C-alpha positions in Angstrom: 40.1 -144.3 -3.9 38.4 -146.5 -1.2 39.5 -150.0 -0.3 36.7 -151.7 -2.2 38.2 -150.4 -5.5 41.7 -151.8 -4.8 40.8 -155.4 -4.3 40.5 -156.9 -7.7 42.5 -158.2 -10.5 42.3 -156.6 -14.0 40.6 -155.8 -17.0 39.7 -159.3 -18.5 37.1 -161.9 -17.8 38.7 -164.4 -15.5 37.2 -167.7 -13.9 38.2 -167.6 -10.0 39.8 -170.9 -8.8 37.2 -173.5 -8.7 35.2 -170.8 -10.2 35.4 -169.4 -6.7 36.3 -163.1 -10.8 32.3 -158.4 -13.2 27.1 -154.1 -12.2 27.2 -153.8 -12.0 25.1 -153.3 -14.1 26.0 -153.0 -13.1 24.2 -153.1 -14.3 16.6 -151.2 -17.2 13.9 -152.5 -19.2 13.9 -152.8 -23.0 17.3 -152.3 -24.6 19.4 -151.2 -21.8 20.8 -152.3 -18.5 19.8 -151.2 -15.0 20.2 -152.5 -11.6 19.4 -154.1 -8.2 16.1 -153.1 -6.5 14.6 -154.0 -3.0 12.5 -157.0 -2.8 9.5 -155.3 -2.7 10.0 -153.5 -6.0 7.1 -154.6 -8.4 8.3 -156.6 -11.3 7.0 -155.9 -14.7 5.8 -158.6 -17.0 8.9 -160.1 -18.6 9.4 -160.7 -22.3 10.1 -164.5 -22.4 11.7 -166.1 -25.4 14.2 -169.0 -25.9 17.9 -168.0 -26.6 19.6 -168.2 -30.0 22.1 -170.4 -28.2 21.2 -174.2 -28.9 19.7 -176.2 -26.1 18.5 -180.1 -25.9 15.3 -180.7 -27.9 14.6 -183.5 -25.2 15.9 -182.5 -22.0 16.9 -185.1 -19.4 15.2 -185.5 -16.0 16.6 -182.8 -13.5 18.3 -183.6 -10.5 17.2 -183.2 -6.7 16.5 -179.4 -7.3 13.3 -178.0 -8.8 12.8 -175.1 -11.2 9.9 -172.6 -11.7 8.8 -174.6 -14.8 9.4 -178.4 -15.1 12.1 -179.2 -17.7 13.1 -175.6 -18.1 15.8 -173.2 -16.5 14.3 -169.6 -16.6 17.1 -166.8 -16.5 15.9 -163.5 -15.6 18.2 -160.9 -17.3 18.6 -157.3 -18.7 19.3 -157.8 -22.5 21.3 -154.5 -23.0 24.8 -155.3 -21.5 27.0 -156.3 -24.2 28.9 -158.6 -24.6 27.1 -160.6 -21.6 23.6 -160.4 -22.9 21.8 -158.4 -25.8 19.0 -158.9 -28.4 19.5 -160.0 -31.9 17.9 -158.6 -34.9 15.9 -161.5 -35.2 14.3 -161.0 -31.6 16.4 -163.7 -29.7 19.2 -163.5 -27.2 22.9 -163.8 -27.5 26.0 -163.0 -25.3 28.4 -164.7 -22.7 25.8 -164.9 -20.1 23.2 -166.1 -22.4 25.6 -168.9 -23.8 26.8 -170.0 -20.5 23.4 -170.2 -18.9 22.5 -172.4 -22.2 25.5 -174.6 -21.5 24.6 -174.9 -17.9 21.0 -175.7 -18.6 22.2 -178.5 -21.1 24.5 -180.1 -18.4 21.5 -180.2 -16.0 19.1 -181.6 -18.6 17.0 -178.4 -19.0 16.1 -175.9 -21.7 17.0 -172.5 -21.2 14.4 -169.8 -21.4 15.4 -166.0 -21.2 13.2 -163.6 -19.5 14.2 -160.0 -20.5 13.3 -157.1 -18.2 14.8 -154.4 -16.3 18.0 -155.0 -14.3 16.4 -154.4 -11.0 13.4 -156.5 -12.0 15.7 -159.2 -13.0 17.1 -159.4 -9.3 13.6 -159.2 -7.8 12.4 -162.0 -10.1 14.8 -164.4 -8.8 14.3 -163.2 -5.1 10.7 -163.9 -5.4 10.8 -167.3 -7.3 9.7 -166.0 -10.6 12.8 -167.1 -12.3 15.4 -169.7 -11.4 18.5 -167.7 -12.0 19.4 -164.2 -12.8 22.4 -163.3 -15.1 23.1 -159.9 -16.1 26.6 -158.8 -15.0 25.7 -158.9 -11.4 28.0 -158.0 -8.7 28.1 -159.6 -5.4 27.4 -156.9 -2.7 26.8 -157.3 0.9 23.5 -155.7 0.6 22.3 -158.2 -2.2 23.7 -161.2 -0.2 21.1 -160.2 2.3 18.2 -160.9 0.1 19.6 -163.5 -2.5 22.3 -166.2 -2.8 25.1 -166.3 -5.5 27.1 -169.0 -7.3 30.9 -169.1 -7.3 32.0 -165.9 -8.9 32.8 -166.6 -12.8 34.1 -163.4 -14.1 35.7 -159.9 -13.2 34.1 -156.6 -14.3 35.7 -153.4 -14.3 34.0 -150.0 -13.7 35.5 -147.3 -16.1 35.0 -143.5 -16.8 33.8 -142.2 -20.1 34.6 -138.6 -20.9 34.7 -136.4 -24.0 37.9 -136.0 -25.8 39.8 -133.1 -24.3 37.9 -133.2 -21.1 39.6 -131.9 -18.0 38.6 -135.1 -16.3 42.0 -136.9 -17.5 42.1 -139.4 -14.5 39.7 -141.2 -12.2 40.9 -138.8 -9.4 39.7 -135.8 -11.5 36.0 -137.1 -10.9 36.2 -135.1 -7.6 36.1 -132.0 -9.8 33.2 -133.1 -12.0 30.1 -131.0 -11.7 27.7 -134.0 -12.6 28.5 -137.8 -13.1 26.1 -139.8 -15.0 25.4 -143.5 -13.9 22.9 -146.1 -14.7 20.0 -146.2 -12.1 20.8 -148.4 -9.0 24.0 -150.0 -10.4 27.1 -150.4 -8.5 28.8 -147.6 -10.4 26.0 -145.3 -9.1 26.4 -146.6 -5.7 30.0 -145.9 -5.7 29.8 -142.4 -7.1 27.2 -141.5 -4.6 29.4 -142.7 -1.8 32.4 -141.1 -3.1 31.0 -137.6 -4.6 27.5 -137.3 -3.0 24.1 -137.6 -4.4 24.1 -134.1 -5.7 27.1 -134.8 -8.2 25.3 -138.0 -9.4 22.5 -138.3 -12.1 21.0 -141.6 -12.6 19.4 -142.8 -15.9 17.4 -145.8 -16.6 19.9 -147.0 -19.0 23.6 -146.8 -19.7 22.9 -145.7 -23.1 21.0 -142.7 -21.9 23.7 -141.9 -19.6 26.2 -141.7 -22.4 23.7 -139.7 -24.5 23.7 -137.2 -21.7 27.3 -137.2 -21.9 27.3 -136.5 -25.7 24.7 -133.6 -25.1 26.8 -132.1 -22.4 24.4 -132.7 -19.6 27.0 -134.7 -17.5 30.8 -134.3 -17.4 31.7 -138.2 -17.2 29.8 -141.5 -17.3 30.9 -144.3 -14.8 29.9 -147.7 -16.3 31.1 -151.4 -16.8 34.2 -151.7 -19.2 32.8 -153.8 -21.8 29.8 -152.0 -22.6 31.6 -148.8 -22.3 33.7 -150.1 -25.2 30.5 -150.7 -27.1 29.3 -147.0 -26.4 32.5 -145.3 -27.1 32.8 -147.1 -30.6 29.2 -146.0 -31.5 29.6 -142.4 -30.3 32.6 -140.3 -32.0 34.5 -138.0 -29.8 34.2 -140.2 -26.6 37.0 -142.0 -24.6 37.5 -144.3 -21.7 39.9 -143.1 -19.2 43.1 -145.5 -18.7 42.7 -145.9 -14.9 39.9 -148.1 -13.7 37.4 -146.9 -11.2 36.3 -150.0 -9.5 36.9 -153.8 -10.1 34.3 -156.5 -9.0 33.1 -160.1 -9.4 30.3 -161.2 -11.2 28.1 -164.3 -10.1 24.8 -166.0 -10.9 21.8 -165.1 -8.6 19.5 -167.4 -7.0 16.6 -167.2 -4.5 17.9 -167.2 -0.9 18.0 -170.7 0.3 18.0 -172.3 -2.9 21.0 -174.4 -2.3 20.2 -177.5 -4.3 20.1 -175.3 -7.6 23.0 -173.3 -6.6 25.1 -176.3 -6.0 24.1 -178.0 -9.3 24.9 -174.8 -11.3 28.3 -174.3 -9.5 29.2 -178.0 -10.6 28.2 -177.5 -14.0 30.2 -174.3 -14.1 33.0 -176.2 -13.0 32.7 -178.8 -15.7 32.4 -175.9 -18.4 35.5 -174.4 -17.0 37.4 -177.7 -17.1 36.6 -178.8 -20.5 37.3 -175.2 -22.1 33.9 -174.4 -23.0 33.7 -171.3 -20.9 36.8 -169.9 -22.3 35.6 -170.7 -25.8 32.5 -168.8 -25.3 34.3 -165.9 -23.7 36.7 -165.8 -26.5 34.0 -165.6 -29.2 32.8 -162.3 -27.6 35.9 -160.8 -26.4 39.3 -160.9 -28.4 42.5 -160.6 -26.6 44.1 -157.1 -26.7 
C-alpha cells in the first residue's frame, strides 16, 4: 500500500478544521459517475435543471464575485454518485452535494442550477467557465490543482473493494493476485489501480454501475470504487460484498476555474457558516445514518 493511501482519516464524512476531509469519482454521463479529464476534452451539452432542494425565490444581489449567469450559481456534476448527487423519479436532483450547494447559493443570494453531465465533463465545464462550481465527490489531486482551484475540503471519501461472496480476494493486499480489476473511467480509483497493478490488470468502464455489472457477470474479479456508492451497488446486487479493509482515503472539495479566487473565498465563507450553524451536518445525517 503506498503512502498516499495511508494519509487519511476514516469512513465517515468529516468536516476538516475550518473546513480546511471524499473520486473520486471518483468519480459518466447519464445516470452514472465518471472522472476528471484534460482541459481540452470536449464537453457535452449539459442537461440543466433546478434542484429539488429549496432556493430563494428572489435572490439577493451577489457580492464582489461574478457568476456564469447573473443571479444563478451553476453547479456541474455527475448525478449518479449516491448519496452525494443523484436524480429523483420526478427528474430533479438530490443528495448531499446538491443540498449543500443549494444552501451555499442561498447564503450568496443566488439560485442554484444543477448541470448534469459526465464526471470528466463536469470538471472541464468549471475549468472552461461554463459552470461556476463543480461538485461530484471530487478528490483534490496534484494533477487537478494544475488546471483548477479547490475550496477547503468538506468531506472524506473512502475507496473500497467490491468482490463476490467467497472470492479468493479477501483483503486489499489480495488485489495483487487479481487478473482484472474494474474501475470507473478516469477516477482516482482507476488511477490508483493502474499505478499499483498495471494497466493490463485494470478495465475502465463509463460508470460505476457498469463496472459492478461486469463483476456480477464474471468479467472482472473486483471493483474499486468510493464507499458510499459501493454500499448502494452491493445492496442492489445479491452476492456482492465490500472488503473490510480500505483501499484509499481522500478528501472531497468544490472545484472552481483557476484563479476564480473571489467566488472560492465566498463559497468557503458560506461553508464555514453552514458548519457552524449545524446545517451541513444535518444534511449529511439525512442521507447517511451512523453505523
